[in-house]
N, C-alpha and C positions, 0 to 999 in steps of 0.2 A: 761372316764370323766363323772362327776358329772351332771346332769340333772338340770338345773335350776328349780328354785321355782317359780310357779307362785302364785305374790301378785297382791291382787285386792283393790285397793284404794276406801274405802266408806265415803265420797266425796273426789273425788279429785284436785281440781281446787283451794284450798287453797294453800299459799305460802309456809307453812309448808309442810302439803301434795306433792304439785307438788316438794317440795324438796328432800321430800324422795323419790318419784317416780322417781326421777331422778337421786339419789343415789344408788337406786336397779337397776336401770337400768344400769350405769353404770358400776358395779359391776358383770353385768351378767344375774343376775336376768329376767324373764319376768314379765310383770308390764301391767295392765290392770286397770281402773277405772271408775268412774261415776261420774255426780255432776248435780246440775239442769240449772246449766249457767256456762258458763265460759268468763271472759276476762281479757284484754292484763295487766301483761307482760305474768302469766302464762299459758293462751291458749294457746300463741306465743311459750313459751319454750315448751311446753309439745309437740305442733306439730312439731317443730323440729327435737327431739329426736325419736317420730315416736310412742308415747305410746298412744295405742290406747285407745279413751275416748266416752265413749254413754251419752248422755245430757239426761236426764229422767229418776226416780225410776221404776224400774220393777221387782218385783221380777223376774219373769220366766226369763228374759236374764241376771241373774246371770250366769257367767263362770260353768259350769259343771267340770272344770278342774284345781281350784282353789286350791291351799296349805293352806292360809290362808288370810280373809278379815282385812286388816285395817282402821279400824273404828276412825273419825276426832272427833273432839269437835265439829263441826259446826251439827253433826247428830242426833237429836233427839230419843229417844228409839223407838218413834211413828213411824218412818218411813217405809213405807213399808219394803223394801229390808230388813232393820236392822232384821224385826219380820221375814222374812224368815230364815234368817242366825240364827237365835235362834232356829226357827222352828227345822230347820234341823241338826242342829248339828252340822255348820261350825266350825271349827277353827277359832277364831278371836283375835286381842287383838288391842292396842291403836296404834296412830301413836309414841306419845313420846316412850312407851314403845317398840315397834318395833325400833325405832332408838336407842335407849338407850343401849337394848341388842346386837344390829349389829356394830352399830359405834361409842358407848362412853368404853363400859364395857372394850373393849380388849386396847384401847389406856388410855392418858393422857390428859384427855375432861378439858377444861377449857367451864365454862358454864358461861356468861353474863346473868345477872340478876337484875333487877329492874322497876323502874314503866316508865322513860322517859329513850330513848338514847341507847334501846337493841340493836336494828338492825345496827345502824351506828356502837356502839361499837365492835360488832361480826363480822362485816363487815369488819371493818380495823385493828381490832386483826388478823382475816384471812387473808387480806391483807399485815400486816408486816412481820407475819410467815412464810407466801408465799415468799416474796422478801426475806425475811432471808437465805432459805434453809430449811425450816423444814416440807415442806410439808406436808402440814396439809388438813383432812378432815373438811367439813365444812358444816353444815346448820342455812340460815340466815334469816332470819324473811323479807326480805327483798332484792328488785333484786339488788346488785352492778351494776353501770353505766357499760355499754358495758358486762355484763357479765351473771353470773348466781346466783340462790340462794342456790346455794350447789357445794361441791366439793367434790371429791375423789381423796384423798389422802392416801401417803402409809410412812408416817415419824413418826407415832406413838403417832400423836397430834389430835385431834378432839374441831373444835369452834363450839358452838351451842348456841342460843339463849335462856335462861331461862324464858320459859312464867311461870307466875302464876295463868295463868287461867285455871279452872280446864282441866281434860283430856280427859276424855269420859263420855257418861250417864253413864258407869258401872265404871267410876273411878273417884270420886269428889276433887278427891289433885292436886296439881298441876304439870304441865307438868315436871317444873326441877326435881322433886321428881325422874326422869326414868332416869337421866343421868351422874350419878357414879363419880360425880366432882374430880379430881384433884385441879383446881386452882375457886374459886364461886367469878365471879364477885359480889357484893352488889353496882351497883351504885348510887340509893340514893330509898327510901321508901316512897309512900304517900299514901293513900287511895285513894282505887278505884276498879272499875267493882264491882259498889252496889247491883249488880243482886244475887252474891255468897260470897260476904265476909259484915259481918253486919257493922263492924266498920274496924279502923284501928289497935287496937289490932289484931284482927283475920288476919291482911293483917301480923304482924308483926310476927306473929306465923308462918307464913307459909314460912318465907324466913328465919326464923331461923331452919326449918326443916331441909331446903336446903343445909344453914351450916354448919349445924351438921354430914352431909355427906362427910365432908372435912377431910380425916384419917390425919395422922401425918406426911406424906410425901408430903400433899397438903398443900395448903394456901386459907383462904380468901382475896380476894382483895378488901377493901372497902374505899368506900369516906369518908373523915375523916370532911369534911365539909356538908354533910348530915346528918342532923337531924335523920332520918328513918334508914341511913345506918349505923351510929355509935349505935342506939340500936337495932340494928340486929344481927351487929360482934362485937361490946365490950366485951363481954361474950366467946368468942371462943380464943382456947390456941393457934391459928396458923397465926393469924391477918396479915398482909400488907397494912400500910393505904398508899393513897397518896388524894392529896390537895394541897391547897394555903399555907396550915401551913408549916411552917419550921420543926416541928414536926414529919412530915408523911415520911413514907419510903423512898415513891418519891414524890418529893413538886416540887412545883413550885413559883420561884423566880420575873418573869417579864414575861407578856402577854401581848397583844394587836394584832391590827389587821391593814394590810394595801393588797391594792389591791386584797379584796376577799378573804384573806388569813389568817388563826389565824396564829399567832408568839405565844413562851413561851421558857422561858428558864427552865427548868428542873433539879433537882439534885436527884441523887440516888447513893449510898453507897459513899459519899463525894465529887464526880465529877458534875460539872456542864457544861449540852450540852444543844443545839438550836435541835429545832423540830419545822414544819412549817409544817402545812397540808391544803388544799383548800376547809375547814370549816369556820363557821361563829359561833357565838353566845358562851356569856358565858358557854352555856350548851356542847356546843361540846369541852372545854376545858376540862370538865370533862371527856367527851369519850374518848378524847385522852390520858389523863393522864390514864386513866384505860384498853388502850389500849395497852399502853407503858409499863405498868407494869407487865403487863401479859408475853410480850417478854419479857421483861428482865429475867423475872423467868423460862420462856424456855432456858433461855441460850443466848439470843443475844445480842451482841454489843451494848452501846446506841447509836452508830454511825451508827450503824447496823438499827437500830430500828426507829432512825431519817431519814435516806437517804429512810426506807421504805414508811416513813408518808407523804413524800413530793410528792409522786405518786400517791397517794390515788385519785380514780376517783369521789368516793362520792358511795351513795343509790338515785337510782330512788325514786321519791315521795316524798322527803326530800330537801323541796327547788330547786326543779327541774323544771326549765323554759320549759316548754310547748309549746312557742312560744315565737312568739313578731310580732306585725301588727298595722298600726295604730298608731306605738309610745307607744303601749302598750305592758306591759312586761305582759304574763301569765303562773303564777308558780302553779305548782298541788304539793298538801303536804300533808302527812297522819295524822299533827296532829289534836287531840280530846279529849285530857286529857287538862285539864286549864290549867296547869302550861307546857305542852307541845306548846299549843296555845300562849301563854304569853313569852317563849322562842324563840320560830320560828320569830313570828313577831319583836321581838327587832334583832334576828339574820338576818331580812330581812333588819332593820336600816340599820345595818352594809354592805350588798351586796347590796344594793342601797341607798344609802346615796343623801339627798334632795329629794328623790322621795314620791310622794302621795301612801301610801298604801292602798288598799282597801280588803279587806280580804271578803268570802264569803263562810262562814261556815255552814255546816251540821251538826247539831247533829245525829250522824248515831247511835253509839253505844249504847249500854246500861247504860253505865256511863254519856255519853252526854248528854243522850235525859231528864237526870233527873233533878225535881227542885230541889234536894239537892244542886247542882254544879252551882245553876244559879250567885250567887253573885261573885264566883272566875271568873266564865266564861266575866262576866261584869268586872273584871277587868285585864283580859287577852286581850278580845277584845279593850277592851280602848286603847290599845298600837298600833291600825293600825286608820287610818285615816276617814275609811267610812269601815261600818260593815253591812253585810246582814245577816242577819239569814235565814237561810233555814229550812223551814219543818224539822218537828224532823220524822225519819224514823220510829220508832218501836213505835208509838205513841199509838197503839192498844194498846197494849202489857205492857207499863207503865200507864194507866190508869189515876189517881187521881197523880199522883208522874209525873207527865210528864211537861216539861220545859214551863214556860209560856214567848213565846217570844216578847208579845206586850210589858207586863212589863220591859222583858230585854232591850227592844227598847227603852222605855219610860228612862229609868236609864240613858241609852248609852248616848243618846237625852241630857240628864240633865249636860253630864259631857262633853257635845262640839261634840261627837264624829255625824256624819252624820249614820244614824242606820237605816234600814229598814228589817220589817220581812213578804214578800211577801206571799200571800194568799195561800194555799192549791190550787195545778191545774194552778196556774201562771206558765206563761213559764219561767225558772229562767233565761236561757239565754241571750231573751235579754231583761229583765228585769236588768241586771246587765252589758251590752252592752251599755243602754240608759243612765246610769251612771257613764260612763269612758271618761277621759278626753287624750288628747297626756300628754305623760310622765308618765302615773298611771302604779305602778305596782299591779296587783290582783292575791290575794292568793287563791287559791283554796284549801280547807282542809276539810278533808274527811276522815273515816276509813275505806271507799269504794270507789265504782268506780263513785261514788259522780252525776251517768246517764252520762259520759261522758262528763261534765261539761269543765273542761280546752281544750277539742279537739274542743268541740262545740264553745266555744269561740274566739278561735285561729282564724277559721272558718267564724264568724261571722266577725270578725273583718278586715279578709283581704276582703270580701264582701263590705268592704267602708259603708259610713255613712246608 
């Protein structure tokens, strides 16, 4: 029997790195890792499967019997453990390259790419393929409700969220270039990640490089209704389009919402079929069509795909209800790009009709905190009734390019939105609590943990006025 390899993940606490750790562990390998801090849900998942995790970087504590170090893109070259790995000549690779070689190259990989919706689409695609008996392996950039961000399957299919962000400090290309796609989904393409891409053209070029990896037996699966997706996919010789347009290979002739569920009538190869799923918002119609197209191309019948979509449990931190107290519903959501913020707030109107929508938004990512997106955030946050804009998380790193919260608040107020920008050091939880009333829905939006704000709000609301 072959001895298990020892993989050391540096760091291990991100969703993608934790998912890779889980896959390797379930595949019979030995896994350990390090990080500076862990928080739910990945901390809970790693503890549940018994992967040892050390907190705090210390070169002296790097395992002496490791076979390979897997370095994530959150770790800079200046990290002390990275320096030791390089000095000692230890074998290393990136998270994306390790996953691609082990789980994508031997399979037919479905790579779900796009500026927004990757996590929901990859989770939904995985759910449909699993329910349809195709037994896929999967790596998802979020945690499905009641599940894990990974799945080790044996059916010859792999579903992976195709991130366009850079791979590692030693590999500045997009992660999705390592995933050997059979199907490459282009859901939408907008300017994002202003810290590594200078403009939209650079983003488009990166996505075109991803589609170029699709061979003659595969397909690019692209959103006909999105300008960026059309610009990326139009020149590829093997494109399957989806969208509202009747010319799309998978088209939608009707759609709507009822009882917090999305309903649609889709057409594929001359056949119409109805599908519904417990998602809301126009953006999730696109996600549903992308996942359904992938399932159909994988060989599932329309009725099989539709039955599976109806039982999708959703993804944590995508309009996830964190709790309810004092007549207030607290929702945790990952949205951070202006378009995602706007679409999520519009979706919340469908899920919570007639209720006052309060948004607490943390400009946490290096994109969200930039002044470049101020006008777009104004339009996005104007979809709420009340907007509380938390301090910019990476303020020191952004310098003069930092988002002017006070100016943004002034513009929102001019549009009739109740807006606040609490000062640095203000206790955000009591600040927001003092502005809530019975019947409100408060959306906590951040690409990070937001300091545990959703959980803290629920606790404070339960304590009473």
